[in-house]
C-alpha positions in Angstrom: 21.7 32.9 168.1 22.7 29.5 167.0 20.6 26.7 168.4 18.7 29.2 170.7 21.4 28.9 173.4 22.0 31.7 175.9 25.1 32.8 177.7 23.9 30.6 180.6 24.2 27.5 178.3 27.9 28.2 177.4 31.1 27.0 179.0 34.5 28.6 178.7 38.0 27.0 178.6 40.3 28.9 181.0 44.1 29.1 180.7 45.8 26.5 182.8 48.1 29.0 184.5 45.1 30.9 185.9 43.8 28.1 188.1 44.9 25.2 190.3 42.7 22.2 191.0 43.6 18.7 192.0 41.6 15.9 190.4 40.2 15.3 186.9 36.4 15.5 186.8 36.4 12.5 184.4 39.1 10.1 185.6 40.1 11.3 189.0 43.8 11.7 188.3 45.8 14.7 189.3 45.3 17.3 186.5 48.6 19.0 187.4 50.6 15.9 186.2 49.1 16.3 182.7 48.0 19.0 180.2 45.0 20.3 182.2 41.9 21.9 180.7 39.7 24.0 183.1 36.1 24.8 182.3 34.0 27.7 183.7 30.4 28.7 183.2 31.4 32.3 182.9 34.2 33.9 180.8 36.1 35.2 183.8 34.7 32.9 186.4 36.0 30.3 188.7 36.4 26.8 187.1 33.6 24.5 187.7 35.2 21.4 186.2 38.7 20.3 185.3 40.2 17.6 183.1 43.6 16.0 182.6 43.6 16.9 178.9 41.2 17.2 176.0 40.9 13.4 175.8 39.2 13.2 179.2 37.1 16.2 178.3 36.0 14.5 175.1 35.2 11.3 176.9 33.2 13.1 179.5 31.2 14.9 176.8 30.5 11.6 175.0 29.5 9.6 178.1 27.3 12.4 179.5 25.6 12.8 176.1 26.2 16.6 176.2 26.0 17.0 172.4 22.7 15.0 172.0 20.1 17.3 170.5 22.4 20.2 170.0 22.3 21.1 166.3 22.3 24.7 165.1 20.1 24.0 162.1 19.3 20.9 160.2 16.5 19.7 157.9 16.3 16.4 156.1 15.9 18.3 152.8 19.2 20.1 153.1 
């Protein structure tokens, strides 16, 4: 498995039509007024976070440092 992750480490993007939540996890705006992205910790689970669009999701990932230290494989000689 890439990076040694497990299913518990993964998140899943859910179709917007399948859920309804009010505020963006990142900026606090109403997600229904935009192009919402819903995230769940299980493939068919209830959303745990929601974002106005992929821009807010990307900004949240950057500010929270969620990609720091997450490389599949890398060596200085490659």
